[in-house]
C-alpha positions in Angstrom: 2.1 17.0 1.2 0.8 20.4 1.1 -2.7 18.9 2.4 -0.8 18.0 5.8 -0.3 21.9 6.5 -3.6 22.1 6.8 -4.3 20.8 10.2 -1.7 22.9 11.7 -2.7 25.8 9.7 -6.2 25.8 11.2 -5.3 25.3 14.8 -3.5 28.3 14.4 -6.5 30.4 13.1 -8.7 29.0 15.7 -6.4 29.7 18.4 -6.1 33.3 17.0 -9.2 34.0 16.8 -9.9 32.8 20.8 -11.3 29.2 20.4 -10.2 27.2 23.2 -8.0 24.4 22.7 -9.4 21.8 24.3 -13.0 21.3 26.7 -12.4 23.0 30.1 -13.2 19.9 32.1 -9.4 19.0 31.0 -10.6 15.3 30.6 -8.9 13.7 27.6 -11.4 11.7 25.7 -11.5 10.4 22.2 -15.1 10.1 22.3 -18.0 11.8 24.0 -21.1 11.4 22.5 -23.3 13.6 24.9 -24.7 15.6 22.1 -26.8 17.6 25.3 -23.6 18.8 27.6 -21.0 21.3 27.6 -18.8 18.5 26.2 -20.4 18.6 22.6 -17.7 19.8 20.2 -15.2 20.1 22.8 -13.5 16.9 22.2 -11.5 15.3 19.6 -14.8 13.3 18.3 -18.4 13.5 18.6 -21.7 12.0 16.9 -21.1 15.4 14.8 -18.1 14.3 13.4 -20.1 11.7 11.3 -21.5 14.9 9.6 -17.8 15.9 8.5 -17.2 11.9 7.0 -20.5 13.0 5.1 -18.8 16.6 3.9 -15.8 14.5 2.6 -18.3 12.1 1.0 -20.0 14.6 -0.6 -16.9 16.9 -1.5 -15.0 13.8 -3.0 -17.7 13.4 -5.2 -18.3 17.4 -6.0 -14.3 17.8 -6.5 -14.5 14.8 -9.0 -17.1 16.1 -11.0 -15.8 19.4 -11.0 -12.0 19.3 -11.2 -11.2 16.2 -11.9 -9.8 17.4 -15.5 -7.8 20.1 -13.6 -6.3 18.7 -10.5 -5.1 14.6 -9.6 -6.4 13.1 -6.6 -4.0 15.1 -4.4 -5.1 18.2 -5.6 -8.7 17.3 -5.0 -8.0 16.2 -1.5 -6.1 19.9 -0.9 -9.4 21.8 -2.2 -11.8 19.4 -0.2 -9.6 20.0 3.2 -9.2 24.1 2.6 -13.1 24.2 2.4 -14.0 22.1 5.3 -10.6 24.2 7.3 -13.0 27.0 5.9 -15.9 26.3 6.9 -14.2 25.3 10.9 -13.6 28.6 10.4 -16.9 30.1 9.7 -18.8 27.9 12.2 -16.3 29.3 15.1 -17.4 32.9 14.4 -19.8 34.9 16.5 -22.1 35.0 13.4 -22.7 31.1 13.1 -22.1 30.1 17.1 -24.8 32.4 17.7 -27.3 30.9 14.8 -26.5 27.8 16.2 -28.0 29.2 19.5 -31.1 30.7 18.2 -31.6 28.8 15.2 -31.2 25.0 16.3 -31.3 23.0 19.8 -27.7 23.8 20.8 -28.5 26.3 22.9 -25.3 26.4 24.9 -23.1 26.0 21.8 -20.0 28.3 22.1 -18.0 26.4 19.0 -15.5 23.9 18.6 -12.4 23.4 21.0 -9.6 23.2 18.1 -9.1 19.9 18.9 -12.8 19.5 18.2 -12.0 21.3 14.9 -9.1 18.9 14.2 -10.9 15.9 14.9 -13.6 17.2 12.3 -11.1 18.1 9.6 -9.9 14.6 9.8 -13.4 13.2 9.7 -13.3 14.9 6.4 -10.3 13.6 5.4 -11.6 9.8 6.0 -14.9 10.8 3.9 -12.7 12.2 1.3 -11.0 8.8 1.4 -13.7 6.5 1.6 -15.4 7.8 -0.6 -12.8 7.8 -3.2 -12.4 3.7 -2.8 -15.6 2.7 -2.6 -17.3 4.3 -5.5 -20.6 6.3 -6.4 -23.2 3.5 -5.2 -21.5 2.4 -2.4 -20.7 6.4 -1.4 -24.2 7.1 -1.5 -25.0 4.0 0.4 -22.5 5.0 3.4 -23.6 8.6 3.3 -27.2 7.9 3.2 -26.2 5.2 6.4 -24.9 8.1 8.2 -27.8 10.3 8.0 -30.4 7.7 9.0 -27.8 6.8 11.9 -27.2 10.2 13.2 -31.2 10.6 12.7 -32.2 7.7 14.8 -29.5 8.2 17.7 -29.2 12.3 18.0 -32.0 13.4 15.8 -29.8 15.3 14.1 -28.0 15.1 11.0 -26.1 16.9 7.9 -29.2 17.4 6.1 -31.6 18.9 9.4 -28.4 20.7 10.5 -28.5 22.5 7.0 -32.3 23.1 7.3 -32.0 24.8 10.6 -29.5 26.7 10.0 -30.6 28.3 6.5 -34.4 28.2 6.9 -35.0 27.3 11.1 -38.4 25.0 11.5 -40.1 25.3 14.6 -41.1 21.8 14.4 -38.0 20.3 13.8 -36.3 21.7 16.7 -39.4 21.0 19.1 -38.8 17.0 17.6 -35.6 17.5 18.5 -36.1 18.4 21.5 -38.3 16.3 22.7 -35.6 13.7 22.3 -34.0 15.0 25.4 
């Protein structure tokens, strides 16, 4: 299946960009929940992986609305994974890494490891599959639940992430920093 080829292609592109394969600590962790350490975005999954589940939920709906007459399920899934892989590449460019460092509370952010980016792509895949099986209402409930969970646990979520990248607000940055 073409969608499976997106994973190694993403890894290869990120490797050519100079992203590390894994965390410098060399300790394999499936999950790392410390968003305020150098381990953030370096292990397979972290709290931000849930924002990538949300990407999948949103893209399942978006591709269904816009492409359902043109593409079947597999085609829409491929579009979703290509868009997510494109985001992972963009997210690891110096421009976006620097934007995270200056506009958000991610002061020491250096980009994602390749393993973390693959985990994010897999998280998006899971979100797409969930939305495709849950239906609209349950997907909306899950999306809201994920946003509220992240807001409560790490004082960040997909919504705040988009706000802070596009229009940083000192009040949000100060509120996020006060939680740590």
